[in-house]
C-alpha positions, 0 to 999 in steps of 0.5 A: 287960851290967847293969853298962853304961851307955846309950849315946845316938845319933841318928836324924834329931831323935830321940834314943835310948838303947841298949847297945852289945853287945861284937860292936857294941864290937870291930867294924871301923870303917868307912873310906871307900875310895881312889878311887885304888885299883881293887879286886877287887870279886868273887874271880877270875883275871887273864885279860889286863892291858891297861895298863903303869905309868906309862901315861896312861890317859883315862876308859873304857878297859879296864885289865884283864880278870878273870874271876869266875864264868865272865864275863869283867869289864872293868875300867876306868879311873873317870877320867883318869889314870896308873898309879903300880902294877899289882899282879897278874899274869897268870893270877893268882888274886884275893880280893874287895877285893884292890888290883890297880891303884893310879892317881894323878889327872891 
């Protein structure tokens, strides 16, 4: 690590120099989430799907019910749009960050 050069970075107006670790250099880069994908925020089981493909849905309507940690979580529509794809089935167990529903805004 002694032969690595120092990297510069800024925090507000202050500039710092540091050596980057191998773990940091090889990390998975952060990408902003796609607002048109409804993801599972916790692993769970799909209890019910209340929408169909190509259905127009208003903001606040319930898309599906996800059971996690003995609680039934209502997954709601974040904005007015159309359901373009449903990637889960009733009774299916999904992991965290699984794309459950894809939507297109109006």
